[in-house]
C-alpha positions in Angstrom: -52.2 -8.6 -5.0 -55.1 -10.0 -7.1 -56.1 -8.6 -10.4 -59.7 -9.8 -11.2 -61.2 -9.5 -14.7 -64.6 -10.0 -16.3 -65.4 -13.3 -18.1 -64.9 -11.7 -21.5 -61.2 -11.0 -20.6 -60.5 -14.5 -19.1 -59.3 -16.0 -22.4 -57.2 -13.0 -23.4 -55.5 -12.8 -20.0 -54.9 -16.4 -19.2 -51.5 -16.6 -21.0 -50.3 -13.3 -19.5 -51.3 -14.3 -16.0 -49.0 -17.3 -16.2 -46.0 -15.1 -16.7 -47.1 -13.1 -13.6 -47.1 -16.3 -11.6 -43.5 -17.0 -12.6 -42.3 -13.5 -11.6 -44.2 -13.5 -8.2 -44.4 -17.1 -7.1 -46.7 -16.4 -4.2 -49.5 -14.9 -6.4 -52.3 -17.4 -6.9 -54.4 -17.5 -10.2 -57.3 -15.2 -10.5 -60.6 -16.8 -9.5 -63.6 -16.8 -11.7 -66.7 -14.8 -10.6 -68.9 -17.9 -10.8 -66.7 -20.0 -8.4 -68.2 -21.2 -5.2 -68.5 -19.1 -2.1 -66.2 -21.4 0.0 -63.3 -21.2 -2.5 -63.6 -17.4 -2.7 -63.4 -17.0 1.0 -60.2 -19.2 1.2 -58.5 -17.1 -1.5 -59.5 -13.9 0.1 -57.9 -15.0 3.4 -54.7 -15.9 1.7 -54.6 -12.6 -0.1 -55.0 -10.7 3.1 -51.9 -12.5 4.6 -50.0 -11.6 1.4 -51.0 -8.0 1.4 -49.8 -7.7 5.0 -46.4 -9.2 4.1 -46.1 -6.9 1.1 -46.9 -3.8 3.2 -44.3 -4.8 5.8 -41.7 -5.3 3.1 -42.6 -2.0 1.6 -42.2 -0.3 4.9 -38.7 -1.8 5.4 -37.6 -0.8 1.9 -38.9 2.8 2.4 -36.9 3.1 5.6 -33.6 2.2 4.0 -31.4 4.9 2.5 -30.0 3.8 -0.8 -27.4 5.3 -3.2 -28.6 8.3 -5.0 -27.8 6.7 -8.4 -30.1 3.8 -7.9 -32.4 5.4 -5.3 -34.6 7.3 -7.7 -35.3 4.2 -9.7 -36.0 2.0 -6.6 -38.2 4.6 -4.9 -40.2 5.2 -8.1 -40.9 1.5 -8.5 -41.9 1.3 -4.9 -44.4 4.1 -5.3 -46.0 2.4 -8.3 -46.3 -0.8 -6.3 -48.0 1.0 -3.4 -50.4 2.7 -5.8 -51.2 -0.6 -7.4 -51.8 -2.2 -3.9 -54.1 0.6 -2.9 -56.1 0.2 -6.1 -56.3 -3.5 -5.6 -57.6 -3.0 -2.1 -60.3 -0.8 -3.3 -61.3 -3.3 -6.0 -61.4 -6.1 -3.4 -63.7 -4.1 -1.2 -66.0 -3.4 -4.1 -66.1 -7.1 -5.0 -66.8 -8.1 -1.4 -69.7 -5.8 -1.0 -71.4 -7.1 -4.2 -70.5 -10.8 -4.4 -74.1 -11.9 -4.0 -75.0 -10.6 -7.4 -73.0 -12.3 -10.2 -73.9 -9.7 -12.9 -73.3 -6.8 -10.6 -69.9 -8.3 -9.6 -68.9 -8.5 -13.2 -69.8 -4.9 -13.9 -68.0 -3.7 -10.8 -64.8 -5.6 -11.8 -64.9 -4.1 -15.3 -65.2 -0.7 -13.7 -62.3 -1.3 -11.4 -60.1 -2.5 -14.3 -61.0 0.6 -16.3 -60.2 2.9 -13.4 -56.8 1.2 -12.9 -56.2 1.4 -16.6 -57.1 5.1 -16.7 -55.1 6.0 -13.7 -51.9 4.2 -14.6 -52.0 3.8 -18.4 -54.3 6.5 -19.7 -52.9 6.2 -23.2 -53.1 2.3 -23.2 -55.9 0.1 -24.4 -57.8 -2.2 -22.0 -55.7 -5.2 -23.3 -52.7 -3.8 -21.3 -54.3 -4.3 -17.9 -52.7 -7.7 -17.2 -49.3 -6.5 -18.6 -49.3 -3.6 -16.2 -49.7 -6.0 -13.3 -46.9 -8.1 -14.7 -44.6 -5.1 -15.1 -45.4 -4.0 -11.5 -44.2 -7.3 -10.1 -41.2 -7.1 -12.4 -40.3 -3.7 -11.0 -40.9 -5.0 -7.5 -38.4 -7.9 -8.0 -35.9 -5.4 -9.5 -36.3 -3.2 -6.5 -35.6 -6.0 -4.1 -32.6 -7.0 -6.1 -31.3 -3.5 -6.1 -31.9 -3.2 -2.4 -29.8 -6.4 -1.7 -27.0 -5.3 -4.0 -26.8 -1.8 -2.5 -26.7 -2.9 1.1 -24.1 -5.5 0.2 -21.9 -2.8 -1.3 -22.2 -0.6 1.8 -21.4 -3.6 4.1 -18.3 -4.5 2.1 -17.1 -0.9 2.0 -17.6 -0.6 5.7 -15.8 -3.9 6.5 -12.8 -3.1 4.4 -12.4 0.4 5.8 -12.7 -1.0 9.4 -9.9 -3.5 8.6 -7.7 -0.7 7.2 -8.4 1.6 10.1 -9.6 4.4 7.9 -13.3 4.5 8.9 -13.3 8.3 9.7 -16.4 9.4 7.9 -17.7 10.8 11.2 -21.3 9.9 10.5 -21.7 12.3 7.5 -25.2 11.2 6.8 -26.3 11.9 10.4 -25.1 15.5 10.0 -27.0 16.2 6.9 -24.7 14.5 4.3 -26.3 12.6 1.6 -25.7 8.9 0.9 -23.9 9.8 -2.3 -21.4 11.9 -0.3 -20.9 9.0 2.2 -20.2 6.5 -0.5 -17.7 8.8 -2.2 -15.9 9.3 1.1 -15.8 5.5 1.5 -14.1 4.9 -1.8 -10.4 4.2 -1.5 -8.0 6.7 -3.1 -6.3 3.7 -4.7 -9.4 2.8 -6.6 -10.0 6.4 -7.7 -6.5 6.6 -9.3 -6.5 3.2 -11.0 -6.8 4.7 -14.5 -3.8 7.0 -14.0 -1.7 5.1 -11.5 1.2 6.9 -10.1 2.9 5.7 -6.8 3.9 9.3 -6.0 0.2 10.2 -5.9 -0.2 8.2 -2.7 2.1 10.6 -0.9 -0.6 13.2 -1.3 -3.7 11.1 -1.1 -2.7 9.2 2.0 -2.4 12.4 4.1 -4.8 13.1 6.9 -7.8 15.2 6.0 -6.9 17.8 8.6 -3.5 18.4 6.9 -4.8 18.8 3.3 -5.4 22.6 3.5 -2.0 23.1 5.1 -0.3 20.9 2.5 -1.9 22.9 -0.4 -0.6 26.1 1.1 2.9 24.7 1.6 2.9 23.4 -2.0 1.9 26.8 -3.3 4.7 28.5 -1.4 7.4 25.9 -2.2 6.5 25.6 -5.9 9.7 25.8 -7.9 10.4 28.5 -10.4 9.7 27.4 -14.0 12.8 28.0 -16.1 14.3 26.9 -19.4 17.8 26.9 -18.0 19.6 24.4 -15.7 21.3 24.7 -12.4 24.1 22.2 -11.6 25.3 21.9 -8.0 28.6 20.0 -7.3 28.8 18.6 -3.8 30.6 15.9 -1.7 29.6 13.9 1.4 29.9 15.5 4.8 30.2 19.0 3.5 28.4 21.6 5.7 28.7 24.4 3.2 27.1 22.1 0.6 24.2 21.7 2.9 23.9 25.4 3.3 24.0 25.8 -0.4 21.1 23.3 -0.8 19.0 25.2 1.7 19.7 28.5 0.0 18.5 27.2 -3.4 15.4 25.7 -1.8 14.6 29.0 -0.2 14.9 30.7 -3.6 12.6 28.0 -5.1 15.3 27.1 -7.6 15.3 23.5 -8.9 18.8 22.1 -9.4 20.6 18.9 -10.3 23.1 17.7 -7.7 26.3 15.9 -8.7 28.1 14.4 -5.7 31.8 13.9 -6.6 32.0 11.0 -4.1 29.3 9.1 -6.0 30.5 10.2 -9.5 34.4 10.3 -9.3 34.8 11.2 -13.0 32.9 14.4 -12.4 35.7 15.6 -10.1 38.0 15.5 -13.1 35.4 17.4 -15.1 35.1 20.0 -12.4 38.9 20.5 -12.4 38.9 20.9 -16.1 36.1 23.5 -16.1 37.8 25.5 -13.3 41.1 25.5 -15.2 43.1 23.9 -12.4 42.1 26.7 -10.0 39.8 26.4 -7.0 37.9 23.3 -7.6 36.6 22.7 -4.1 32.9 22.2 -3.6 30.2 23.4 -3.5 30.2 24.8 -7.0 27.1 26.2 -8.6 26.6 26.5 -12.4 23.8 28.6 -14.0 23.8 27.0 -17.4 27.4 27.2 -18.6 28.3 30.1 -16.2 30.2 29.2 -13.0 28.5 31.2 -10.3 30.8 29.9 -7.5 30.3 28.7 -3.9 27.8 29.5 -1.3 29.6 32.6 -0.2 29.6 34.0 -3.7 25.8 33.3 -4.0 25.2 35.4 -0.9 27.3 38.2 -2.4 25.3 38.1 -5.6 22.1 38.2 -3.6 23.2 41.3 -1.6 24.2 43.1 -4.7 21.0 42.3 -6.6 22.8 40.5 -9.4 21.3 37.1 -8.5 17.8 38.1 -9.6 19.1 39.1 -13.0 20.9 35.8 -13.4 17.7 34.0 -12.4 15.7 35.9 -15.0 18.3 34.8 -17.6 17.8 31.2 -16.5 14.1 31.5 -16.9 14.4 32.7 -20.5 17.5 30.9 -21.9 18.0 27.2 -22.4 21.4 25.6 -21.5 23.9 25.6 -24.3 26.0 22.5 -25.3 29.0 23.5 -23.2 26.9 23.6 -20.0 27.6 20.7 -17.5 25.3 17.8 -18.0 23.3 15.9 -15.3 24.4 12.4 -14.4 23.3 9.8 -16.8 22.0 6.3 -15.9 24.7 3.9 -14.7 27.5 6.5 -14.6 30.4 5.4 -12.4 28.3 2.4 -11.2 30.2 -0.7 -10.4 27.1 -2.9 -10.6 27.5 -3.4 -14.3 31.3 -4.2 -14.1 33.1 -7.3 -13.0 34.2 -10.7 -14.0 31.7 -13.0 -15.8 30.3 -16.0 -13.9 30.6 -19.2 -16.0 28.0 -20.9 -13.9 25.5 -18.1 -14.7 26.1 -18.7 -18.4 25.3 -22.4 -18.0 22.1 -21.5 -16.2 21.1 -19.2 -19.0 21.4 -22.1 -21.5 19.8 -24.6 -19.1 16.7 -22.7 -18.0 14.8 -22.6 -21.3 15.4 -26.3 -22.0 14.1 -28.0 -18.8 11.7 -25.6 -17.0 7.9 -26.4 -17.2 4.9 -27.0 -14.9 4.9 -30.3 -13.1 3.0 -32.4 -10.5 4.9 -33.5 -7.4 3.6 -35.3 -4.3 -0.1 -34.5 -5.3 0.7 -30.8 -5.9 1.3 -28.7 -8.9 4.5 -26.7 -9.2 4.9 -24.1 -11.9 8.2 -23.4 -13.7 10.1 -26.4 -12.1 12.4 -29.1 -13.3 13.5 -32.6 -12.3 17.0 -33.3 -11.0 17.6 -36.0 -13.6 16.7 -33.5 -16.4 19.3 -31.1 -15.1 21.9 -33.8 -15.0 21.1 -34.9 -18.5 21.4 -31.3 -19.8 24.8 -30.8 -18.1 26.1 -34.1 -19.5 25.2 -33.0 -23.0 26.1 -29.3 -22.7 29.4 -29.7 -20.8 30.4 -33.2 -22.1 30.6 -34.6 -18.6 30.1 -38.0 -17.0 27.0 -38.3 -14.9 28.8 -38.1 -11.6 30.6 -35.0 -12.6 27.4 -33.4 -13.9 25.8 -34.1 -10.5 28.7 -32.2 -8.8 28.2 -29.3 -11.1 24.5 -29.2 -10.4 25.2 -29.2 -6.6 27.6 -26.3 -7.1 24.8 -24.4 -8.9 22.5 -25.1 -6.0 25.1 -23.9 -3.5 25.5 -20.7 -5.4 21.7 -20.2 -4.9 20.7 -20.4 -8.5 17.9 -22.9 -7.6 16.6 -24.9 -4.7 14.3 -27.8 -3.9 10.6 -26.9 -4.1 10.0 -28.3 -0.6 13.6 -27.7 0.7 14.2 -31.4 1.2 17.7 -31.5 0.0 20.3 -29.4 -1.8 20.4 -31.5 -5.0 20.0 -35.2 -5.9 19.9 -37.0 -9.2 16.4 -38.5 -9.8 12.8 -37.4 -9.6 13.3 -34.7 -7.1 11.8 -31.3 -8.1 13.7 -28.0 -8.2 13.0 -24.5 -9.2 15.1 -21.5 -10.1 15.0 -18.6 -7.6 13.4 -16.1 -9.8 10.6 -18.6 -10.8 9.5 -19.0 -7.2 5.9 -17.5 -6.9 6.6 -15.8 -3.6 9.8 -14.2 -4.9 8.3 -13.1 -8.2 5.1 -11.6 -6.6 6.4 -10.0 -3.4 10.1 -9.4 -3.7 11.1 -6.1 -5.2 14.8 -6.6 -5.8 14.8 -9.7 -7.9 16.7 -8.9 -11.2 15.1 -9.5 -14.6 16.8 -12.6 -15.7 20.1 -14.1 -14.6 23.0 -11.7 -13.7 26.0 -12.8 -15.6 28.6 -11.3 -13.2 30.1 -13.1 -10.3 28.4 -12.2 -6.9 30.4 -9.8 -4.9 31.3 -10.1 -1.2 28.6 -8.8 1.2 31.2 -6.3 2.7 31.7 -4.7 -0.7 28.0 -4.5 -1.4 27.3 -3.1 2.1 29.9 -0.4 1.6 28.5 0.8 -1.8 24.9 0.6 -0.3 25.9 2.8 2.6 27.6 5.3 0.3 24.4 5.7 -1.8 22.2 5.8 1.3 24.3 8.6 2.8 24.2 10.6 -0.4 20.4 10.3 -0.5 20.0 11.4 3.1 22.2 14.5 2.6 20.5 15.5 -0.6 16.9 14.7 0.0 16.2 15.0 3.7 16.0 17.9 6.2 19.1 18.6 8.3 17.6 16.9 11.3 16.6 13.8 9.3 12.9 14.0 10.3 11.6 15.0 6.9 12.1 13.3 3.5 11.6 14.6 0.0 10.1 11.4 -1.5 9.3 13.0 -4.8 12.9 14.0 -5.5 14.2 10.6 -4.3 12.0 8.8 -6.8 13.5 10.6 -9.8 17.1 10.7 -8.7 20.0 8.8 -10.1 21.1 7.9 -6.6 17.9 5.9 -6.0 18.3 4.3 -9.4 21.7 3.1 -8.4 20.3 1.8 -5.1 17.9 -0.3 -7.1 20.7 -1.8 -9.1 22.8 -2.5 -6.0 20.0 -4.4 -4.1 19.7 -6.7 -7.1 23.1 -8.1 -6.2 21.8 -9.3 -2.8 20.0 -12.4 -3.9 23.1 -14.6 -4.0 25.2 -13.2 -1.2 26.5 -15.0 1.9 25.3 -13.6 5.2 26.3 -16.2 7.8 29.9 -15.0 8.1 29.0 -11.4 8.9 30.1 -10.0 12.3 27.7 -8.5 14.7 28.7 -4.9 13.9 28.4 -5.5 10.2 25.0 -7.1 10.5 23.7 -4.2 12.6 24.9 -1.5 10.2 23.9 -3.4 7.1 20.4 -4.4 8.2 19.5 -1.0 9.8 20.5 1.0 6.7 18.8 -1.5 4.4 15.6 -1.4 6.6 15.4 2.4 6.3 16.0 2.4 2.5 13.6 -0.5 2.1 10.8 1.5 3.9 11.4 4.4 1.6 11.3 2.1 -1.4 8.0 0.6 -0.1 6.4 4.1 0.2 7.5 5.0 -3.3 6.1 1.8 -4.8 2.9 1.2 -2.7 2.2 4.5 -1.1 2.2 5.5 2.6 0.0 3.1 4.5 -3.3 4.7 5.6 -4.4 2.2 8.3 -3.7 -1.0 10.1 -4.5 -3.2 7.1 -2.1 -1.3 4.9 0.6 -1.1 7.5 0.4 -4.9 7.8 0.9 -5.3 4.1 3.9 -2.9 4.2 5.7 -4.7 7.1 4.8 -8.2 6.0 4.4 -8.3 2.2 7.0 -6.0 0.9 10.2 -8.1 0.6 13.7 -8.4 -0.6 15.6 -11.6 -1.6 18.8 -11.7 0.4 21.1 -14.7 0.2 18.4 -16.9 -1.4 15.8 -16.1 1.3 13.0 -13.6 1.5 13.1 -10.8 4.1 10.3 -8.4 5.0 10.6 -5.3 7.2 9.2 -7.3 10.0 11.6 -10.2 9.4 14.6 -7.8 9.5 13.4 -6.0 12.7 12.0 -8.9 14.7 13.9 -11.8 13.2 17.4 -10.4 12.7 17.8 -7.3 14.9 15.7 -8.5 17.9 17.1 -12.1 17.9 14.0 -13.8 16.5 11.5 -12.3 19.0 7.8 -12.3 18.4 6.4 -9.2 16.7 3.7 -7.1 18.4 0.2 -8.6 18.3 1.7 -11.8 16.8 2.2 -15.0 18.8 4.5 -16.6 16.2 8.2 -16.0 15.9 9.4 -14.8 12.4 11.8 -17.7 11.9 11.0 -21.4 12.6 13.4 -24.0 13.9 14.3 -25.2 10.4 14.3 -21.8 8.9 17.7 -21.0 7.2 17.3 -17.3 8.2 17.6 -18.2 11.9 21.4 -18.7 11.3 21.6 -15.0 10.3 19.7 -13.7 13.3 21.6 -12.0 16.1 21.9 -14.1 19.3 20.0 -11.6 21.4 17.8 -8.5 21.0 19.5 -5.1 20.3 17.1 -2.6 22.1 18.9 0.5 20.7 18.0 -0.4 17.2 14.4 0.8 17.9 15.9 4.4 17.8 17.5 3.8 14.4 14.7 2.1 12.4 12.5 4.5 10.5 9.3 3.3 8.8 8.3 6.7 7.4 6.2 8.0 10.3 6.3 11.3 12.1 6.7 9.8 15.6 9.6 7.6 14.6 13.3 8.5 15.0 15.1 10.7 12.5 17.0 9.1 9.6 20.8 8.7 9.8 23.5 6.5 8.3 25.3 3.9 10.4 28.8 2.4 9.9 30.1 -0.9 11.2 33.1 0.6 12.9 31.2 3.0 15.1 27.8 1.3 15.3 27.6 1.2 19.1 28.5 4.8 19.5 26.0 5.9 16.7 23.2 3.8 18.3 23.8 5.5 21.7 23.7 8.9 19.9 20.5 8.0 18.1 18.8 6.9 21.4 20.0 10.1 23.2 18.7 12.3 20.4 15.4 10.6 20.2 14.6 10.6 23.9 15.8 14.1 24.5 13.9 15.3 21.4 10.5 14.3 22.8 10.6 10.5 23.2 10.6 10.9 27.0 9.0 13.9 28.7 9.1 14.1 32.5 6.9 16.3 34.5 8.4 16.3 38.0 5.6 18.5 39.5 2.8 16.2 38.4 4.9 13.1 38.9 4.1 11.9 35.4 6.4 10.6 32.6 5.2 10.7 29.0 7.1 8.0 27.0 7.0 6.9 23.4 4.8 4.0 22.3 8.0 2.2 21.3 8.6 1.3 24.9 5.0 0.0 25.2 5.3 -2.2 22.1 8.8 -3.4 22.7 9.1 -3.0 26.4 10.4 -6.6 26.8 13.6 -5.5 25.1 14.2 -2.8 27.8 13.0 -4.4 31.0 10.4 -6.6 32.7 8.4 -3.7 34.2 7.7 0.0 33.7 10.2 1.0 36.3 13.0 -1.0 34.6 12.0 0.5 31.2 12.2 4.0 32.7 15.5 3.3 34.3 16.9 2.2 31.0 15.5 5.3 29.2 16.7 7.7 31.9 20.3 6.9 31.2 20.0 8.8 27.9 18.6 12.0 29.4 20.5 15.0 30.8 22.3 14.1 34.0 20.2 16.3 36.3 16.9 15.2 34.8 18.0 11.5 34.9 18.8 11.7 38.6 15.5 13.5 39.4 13.6 10.8 37.5 15.4 8.0 39.4 14.4 9.6 42.7 10.8 9.9 41.6 10.7 6.2 40.7 10.9 5.4 44.4 7.5 7.1 44.9 4.7 4.6 44.2 2.5 7.4 43.0 4.7 8.2 40.0 2.7 7.6 36.8 3.8 6.5 33.4 1.8 7.4 30.3 2.4 6.5 26.7 2.4 9.1 24.0 0.1 9.0 21.0 1.9 7.6 18.0 1.6 9.7 14.9 1.5 7.4 11.8 1.5 10.3 9.4 4.1 10.5 6.6 7.4 12.2 7.4 7.5 14.1 4.2 
């Protein structure tokens, strides 16, 4: 766009026009009225090409829908540019019609400048004409910059949501939604809650949009009664009456604190003391200091109407000092008890003296140390000869305190580089059971840890899941003392020995650990909303067990499936030189697919497994899952609807669909199983896979 001026303005505008040339590089200097006819025609031709380019660019920018926040500014600047272009076109036409008369041309240009000044800057002086042109090009450059930035943001949002599988906007803009609404729907719930981060908020935010209204109604109905008092419920494992008592209190919307006397043995003595040596069998319910009784006595109070009066008293009265107290942190927990490990004390003194960042084989390793430095420290600290100090260092390495940064050897004196386990970047960033600092107690046998872990896991299932095991109360688990004890137990796994475990022990241990690990992942990171988040949950959430890292995928596909390839992944979990391959089972255990629960609605129900009866319990889990909807047979239509588990892991059950169905039919009712086997002979029998519901099982 050219802005021509009269000769009396040439001197005043020369400096300002130079800045306009910098902003809009394609703009040529304004020609003088007295220039030759040939030069004027060439510049007019160049200006026509530029005006066409500007008009095409304006049309493109007008057709793009930009965020509402920046759209007003961009559109307003584009309108000003168009108005300036139209005014310039009119000035150019007036100049072309009168270029034969020099004086007339100067007058026409002065009039055109005055019209532009009056229309756009009525309150400005004539000296602001060139500055208006400069500001117009500045606004145009800003508009282009905003356009590129806005489209980049939309492209990045769209790409990330496609990767996460959460692109469910349903074309809101096409149905009358504004761009602002679309952008808000694209924003991740995680980014919205950064300022007030709470892992439990994911349990609500990650639900499907279709379930939000239902969840709000259920929350309103199940909201607990607010009261100043306290309800204490004494229970034990495997007690059916205790389960009925929990359900009764839930129906009454009464919040209570559960004390399991199998988890807290000292509370059994306390209960006997309170009951005066009388009936001290569980369940026992206390309203503040008052012993209400068992489940039967609660029903009697409800029928007589006295229960409502006691509840009103709970709402108004705080518990007195003689009322039973909730469990305190670490109560009756063996994790903090045991003999002291002398090697751990040596490591505590050694670590601050020799650890620092180093270069080794053209790479930089943080928080590492040389083997020679470790030997020097042991010689001085323990007053040992060098050979004896090397043996002590090798013993520390065998106890999994540290390892070679490239796993080249166990320990050698010299310039080899080593690193303590908790200083490993992968361990410190992705593993969620690494203790803070060195544990001073001797590591316990894996059988003892597995037994304690199974006890806590069973207590959590009985207290915080539905009777069928299909629904989990994640919020209550997060604040429970049982879960806090679980977190302390798994910190003892980083130095255990796994290679000597028997098949039954490995199955029970890793199945129970997988299910609790999935609950832990949901409480820390939230329920995965799409494919991208699910990949992070199965691959990036890890525990350190026996000096090696294990993810959910490594436990399922590496250990329980005998190091088989995961779905949609051509690489096996454990390589040839991977130490974890020694822990893997020799062959795949197909029934474990009906025991592993990753927090989804289409998965099997939660249950606790024991080493002594693991095969029987796996058979029961498979039968309950398939009879509960995992395999639906329509004999009239000659169609079998089977779970997606058989599609993803069909190689574990058979080489073809017929073999998979034959394997699954053994767990159905006898009559239906025989009818299904007869139908498999018919070539027209069809197999369809059920839709997998990835929603949270809360």
